[in-house]
ZAPALO-648239 format. One record per residue (C-alpha): residue number from 1; residue in one letter; x, y, z. Coordinates in Angstrom, 2 decimals. Example, Ala and Ser with C-alpha at 12.3 -4.5 7.8 and 13.67 -1.06 7.14 Angstrom:
num:1	residu:A	u:12.30	v:-4.50	w:7.80
num:2	residu:S	u:13.67	v:-1.06	w:7.14
REM end
This chain:
num:1	residu:M	u:118.78	v:146.50	w:201.95
num:2	residu:A	u:119.66	v:142.87	w:202.61
num:3	residu:D	u:123.27	v:141.86	w:203.43
num:4	residu:W	u:124.97	v:140.32	w:200.41
num:5	residu:W	u:125.25	v:136.87	w:202.02
num:6	residu:L	u:121.52	v:136.67	w:202.80
num:7	residu:D	u:118.75	v:135.67	w:200.46
num:8	residu:E	u:115.45	v:137.55	w:200.13
num:9	residu:W	u:112.29	v:135.62	w:201.02
num:10	residu:V	u:108.60	v:136.43	w:201.19
num:11	residu:V	u:106.62	v:134.83	w:204.01
num:12	residu:V	u:102.82	v:134.68	w:203.83
num:13	residu:I	u:100.98	v:134.13	w:207.11
num:14	residu:E	u:97.22	v:133.61	w:207.16
num:15	residu:A	u:95.16	v:133.81	w:210.35
num:16	residu:T	u:91.47	v:133.42	w:211.16
num:17	residu:G	u:89.25	v:134.50	w:214.05
num:18	residu:D	u:86.11	v:133.10	w:215.66
num:19	residu:Q	u:84.53	v:136.54	w:215.25
num:20	residu:P	u:84.76	v:139.08	w:212.40
num:21	residu:I	u:88.17	v:140.74	w:212.35
num:22	residu:D	u:88.35	v:144.54	w:212.40
num:23	residu:F	u:90.00	v:145.92	w:209.28
num:24	residu:G	u:91.47	v:148.72	w:211.39
num:25	residu:L	u:93.39	v:146.18	w:213.46
num:26	residu:V	u:94.90	v:144.70	w:210.32
num:27	residu:Q	u:96.03	v:148.18	w:209.31
num:28	residu:D	u:97.52	v:148.62	w:212.80
num:29	residu:L	u:99.35	v:145.32	w:212.37
num:30	residu:L	u:100.85	v:146.51	w:209.08
num:31	residu:A	u:102.02	v:149.69	w:210.76
num:32	residu:W	u:103.62	v:147.62	w:213.55
num:33	residu:L	u:105.36	v:145.45	w:210.92
num:34	residu:R	u:106.42	v:148.39	w:208.75
num:35	residu:D	u:110.11	v:147.35	w:208.81
num:36	residu:W	u:109.21	v:144.10	w:207.04
num:37	residu:G	u:107.78	v:145.71	w:203.87
num:38	residu:P	u:104.34	v:144.34	w:204.70
num:39	residu:S	u:101.15	v:144.05	w:202.70
num:40	residu:A	u:97.93	v:142.30	w:203.64
num:41	residu:L	u:94.85	v:140.61	w:202.23
num:42	residu:Y	u:91.70	v:141.13	w:204.32
num:43	residu:H	u:88.40	v:139.28	w:204.47
num:44	residu:A	u:85.63	v:139.29	w:207.07
num:45	residu:N	u:87.00	v:136.71	w:209.54
num:46	residu:R	u:90.52	v:136.20	w:208.23
num:47	residu:Y	u:93.56	v:138.05	w:207.00
num:48	residu:A	u:96.92	v:137.24	w:205.46
num:49	residu:V	u:100.11	v:139.26	w:205.79
num:50	residu:Q	u:103.05	v:139.13	w:203.43
num:51	residu:L	u:106.45	v:139.98	w:204.92
num:52	residu:Q	u:109.82	v:140.45	w:203.21
num:53	residu:V	u:112.58	v:138.67	w:205.12
num:54	residu:S	u:116.35	v:138.50	w:204.64
num:55	residu:A	u:117.67	v:135.11	w:205.80
num:56	residu:L	u:120.14	v:132.35	w:204.99
num:57	residu:A	u:117.44	v:129.70	w:204.50
num:58	residu:P	u:113.63	v:129.44	w:204.22
num:59	residu:E	u:113.41	v:127.86	w:207.68
num:60	residu:E	u:115.07	v:130.90	w:209.25
num:61	residu:A	u:112.87	v:133.27	w:207.23
num:62	residu:L	u:109.75	v:131.46	w:208.44
num:63	residu:R	u:110.84	v:131.54	w:212.07
num:64	residu:C	u:111.65	v:135.27	w:211.98
num:65	residu:A	u:108.36	v:136.13	w:210.25
num:66	residu:M	u:106.28	v:134.02	w:212.64
num:67	residu:V	u:107.88	v:135.66	w:215.67
num:68	residu:A	u:107.39	v:139.16	w:214.26
num:69	residu:H	u:103.76	v:138.43	w:213.36
num:70	residu:A	u:103.00	v:136.97	w:216.79
num:71	residu:Q	u:104.49	v:139.99	w:218.55
num:72	residu:G	u:102.67	v:142.43	w:216.28
num:73	residu:A	u:99.34	v:140.62	w:216.53
num:74	residu:A	u:99.52	v:140.63	w:220.31
num:75	residu:A	u:100.48	v:144.30	w:220.38
num:76	residu:V	u:97.53	v:145.50	w:218.25
num:77	residu:G	u:94.82	v:143.23	w:219.64
num:78	residu:L	u:94.87	v:140.35	w:217.16
num:79	residu:G	u:96.45	v:137.87	w:219.52
num:80	residu:G	u:93.27	v:135.78	w:219.53
num:81	residu:A	u:93.53	v:135.02	w:215.81
num:82	residu:T	u:94.73	v:131.53	w:214.89
num:83	residu:V	u:97.45	v:131.06	w:212.27
num:84	residu:V	u:96.16	v:128.51	w:209.74
num:85	residu:R	u:98.80	v:128.82	w:207.02
num:86	residu:A	u:102.42	v:129.91	w:206.69
num:87	residu:E	u:104.25	v:129.78	w:203.36
num:88	residu:V	u:107.76	v:130.80	w:202.33
num:89	residu:L	u:108.28	v:131.99	w:198.75
num:90	residu:T	u:111.25	v:133.18	w:196.77
num:91	residu:M	u:111.08	v:136.64	w:195.23
num:92	residu:D	u:110.85	v:135.02	w:191.78
num:93	residu:E	u:107.83	v:132.99	w:192.87
num:94	residu:V	u:106.12	v:136.14	w:194.12
num:95	residu:R	u:106.84	v:137.95	w:190.87
num:96	residu:C	u:105.30	v:135.03	w:189.00
num:97	residu:G	u:102.11	v:135.42	w:191.03
num:98	residu:Q	u:102.28	v:132.24	w:193.09
num:99	residu:V	u:100.77	v:133.79	w:196.22
num:100	residu:S	u:97.69	v:131.63	w:196.72
num:101	residu:Q	u:94.18	v:133.02	w:197.02
num:102	residu:S	u:90.98	v:131.45	w:198.27
num:103	residu:E	u:87.44	v:132.25	w:197.11
num:104	residu:P	u:85.04	v:133.18	w:199.92
num:105	residu:V	u:81.94	v:131.02	w:200.02
num:106	residu:S	u:78.72	v:132.51	w:198.66
num:107	residu:V	u:75.61	v:131.92	w:200.76
num:108	residu:L	u:72.93	v:134.30	w:199.45
num:109	residu:S	u:71.68	v:135.01	w:195.96
num:110	residu:R	u:74.60	v:137.01	w:194.62
num:111	residu:Q	u:72.66	v:139.43	w:192.47
num:112	residu:R	u:70.27	v:140.40	w:195.23
num:113	residu:L	u:73.12	v:140.59	w:197.74
num:114	residu:V	u:75.13	v:143.01	w:195.60
num:115	residu:C	u:72.10	v:145.25	w:195.04
num:116	residu:D	u:71.21	v:145.27	w:198.72
num:117	residu:E	u:74.78	v:145.99	w:199.79
num:118	residu:L	u:75.18	v:148.77	w:197.22
num:119	residu:Y	u:71.96	v:150.41	w:198.40
num:120	residu:C	u:73.00	v:150.21	w:202.06
num:121	residu:A	u:76.48	v:151.53	w:201.33
num:122	residu:T	u:75.17	v:154.46	w:199.28
num:123	residu:R	u:72.74	v:155.36	w:202.04
num:124	residu:A	u:75.49	v:155.13	w:204.63
num:125	residu:L	u:77.58	v:157.66	w:202.71
num:126	residu:L	u:75.02	v:160.31	w:203.62
num:127	residu:R	u:75.91	v:159.86	w:207.29
num:128	residu:V	u:79.69	v:159.61	w:207.25
num:129	residu:T	u:81.63	v:162.23	w:209.18
num:130	residu:T	u:85.25	v:161.29	w:208.43
num:131	residu:A	u:87.29	v:159.96	w:205.49
num:132	residu:D	u:88.16	v:156.86	w:207.59
num:133	residu:E	u:84.47	v:156.01	w:207.77
num:134	residu:V	u:84.29	v:156.19	w:203.98
num:135	residu:V	u:87.20	v:153.76	w:203.67
num:136	residu:D	u:85.59	v:151.37	w:206.17
num:137	residu:L	u:82.35	v:151.54	w:204.17
num:138	residu:L	u:84.17	v:150.58	w:200.95
num:139	residu:V	u:85.95	v:147.69	w:202.68
num:140	residu:R	u:82.70	v:146.37	w:204.14
num:141	residu:F	u:81.05	v:146.46	w:200.71
num:142	residu:V	u:83.90	v:144.56	w:199.03
num:143	residu:V	u:83.90	v:141.89	w:201.73
num:144	residu:A	u:80.11	v:141.62	w:201.80
num:145	residu:V	u:79.89	v:140.75	w:198.09
num:146	residu:G	u:82.60	v:138.11	w:198.39
num:147	residu:G	u:85.78	v:140.00	w:197.53
num:148	residu:S	u:88.87	v:140.65	w:199.58
num:149	residu:V	u:90.92	v:143.79	w:200.26
num:150	residu:A	u:94.67	v:144.04	w:199.71
num:151	residu:T	u:96.48	v:146.82	w:201.55
num:152	residu:G	u:99.91	v:147.84	w:202.77
num:153	residu:E	u:103.02	v:149.73	w:201.78
num:154	residu:G	u:104.58	v:146.57	w:200.39
num:155	residu:A	u:103.95	v:145.10	w:196.94
num:156	residu:V	u:100.16	v:144.75	w:197.10
num:157	residu:A	u:100.21	v:143.90	w:193.41
num:158	residu:S	u:101.45	v:140.43	w:194.33
num:159	residu:W	u:98.09	v:139.74	w:195.97
num:160	residu:A	u:96.40	v:140.70	w:192.73
num:161	residu:A	u:98.43	v:138.48	w:190.40
num:162	residu:G	u:95.97	v:136.66	w:188.17
num:163	residu:M	u:93.07	v:138.31	w:190.00
num:164	residu:V	u:90.48	v:140.94	w:189.15
num:165	residu:A	u:91.93	v:143.95	w:191.01
num:166	residu:L	u:90.20	v:147.31	w:191.40
num:167	residu:D	u:91.76	v:150.36	w:193.02
num:168	residu:I	u:89.59	v:151.63	w:195.90
num:169	residu:A	u:92.15	v:153.99	w:197.44
num:170	residu:L	u:90.92	v:157.48	w:198.24
num:171	residu:P	u:93.01	v:160.65	w:197.79
num:172	residu:E	u:95.77	v:160.91	w:200.43
num:173	residu:G	u:95.07	v:157.33	w:201.52
num:174	residu:G	u:97.31	v:154.28	w:201.41
num:175	residu:A	u:97.32	v:151.57	w:198.76
num:176	residu:L	u:94.01	v:149.70	w:198.74
num:177	residu:L	u:92.83	v:147.11	w:196.19
num:178	residu:A	u:89.60	v:145.15	w:195.94
num:179	residu:V	u:90.45	v:141.67	w:194.61
num:180	residu:A	u:88.44	v:138.65	w:193.47
num:181	residu:E	u:88.93	v:135.48	w:191.44
num:182	residu:P	u:88.46	v:136.08	w:187.68
num:183	residu:G	u:85.06	v:134.89	w:186.50
num:184	residu:S	u:83.74	v:134.54	w:190.03
num:185	residu:A	u:80.41	v:135.95	w:191.18
num:186	residu:A	u:82.31	v:138.33	w:193.45
num:187	residu:A	u:84.32	v:139.69	w:190.51
num:188	residu:T	u:81.15	v:140.17	w:188.48
num:189	residu:G	u:79.50	v:142.11	w:191.31
num:190	residu:L	u:82.55	v:144.28	w:191.97
num:191	residu:E	u:83.09	v:145.09	w:188.31
num:192	residu:A	u:79.42	v:146.02	w:187.90
num:193	residu:C	u:78.94	v:148.21	w:190.94
num:194	residu:L	u:82.17	v:149.15	w:192.66
num:195	residu:S	u:83.04	v:152.04	w:190.33
num:196	residu:L	u:79.72	v:153.69	w:191.18
num:197	residu:L	u:80.36	v:153.40	w:194.90
num:198	residu:I	u:83.94	v:154.66	w:194.56
num:199	residu:G	u:82.69	v:157.72	w:192.69
num:200	residu:D	u:80.15	v:158.48	w:195.37
num:201	residu:S	u:82.75	v:157.86	w:198.08
num:202	residu:R	u:85.18	v:160.37	w:196.58
num:203	residu:L	u:82.39	v:162.93	w:196.37
num:204	residu:A	u:81.65	v:162.27	w:200.05
num:205	residu:V	u:85.29	v:162.89	w:200.94
num:206	residu:Q	u:85.29	v:166.12	w:198.98
num:207	residu:R	u:82.11	v:167.22	w:200.82
num:208	residu:L	u:83.73	v:166.49	w:204.17
num:209	residu:A	u:86.83	v:168.48	w:203.18
num:210	residu:K	u:84.69	v:171.51	w:202.27
num:211	residu:I	u:82.84	v:171.28	w:205.59
num:212	residu:A	u:86.14	v:171.09	w:207.49
num:213	residu:H	u:87.32	v:174.31	w:205.84
REM end
């Protein structure tokens, strides 16, 4: 709990990489930053983390969050990512859904892309050997069709404010949301196909549990 003389701030830090960023490393970063009530938004070559900071002023909150993020990124192997945005929000602004989002650029025919990705993901489920592989498969599908993934023990709902948000968490897993801009091609694709893939994914996890026992 924050000291009574300190204000509560939320700092959003977005970083990009020259190469695709491993979702597992973003999860490792959240674990490293666990004392900051973190959540994250993930896309193929970028991620954003949201940290809760107690500080006297927004400048102090930003400095503390940037230092913590830099240390955590270096510790988990994300030190090569470049910070491209840092934003300080009040708790009221976060509750009002003012965390900004950006729509990934579409390159291929969206309808064909979604069908191709769904086929590949469904086929891949036949070869998974762990529940973590199933989660990675779901994340790759969401990102491939133009969505993003929100995760973390913090208030992931803030990432989904005003967005199409679909729960892709598996049993005994952490919070995981697929998010996309309302009315976007990505949202259309996710709403049409993601529930089918989630159902198959949960069946795959059940099959793995039976094999393990």
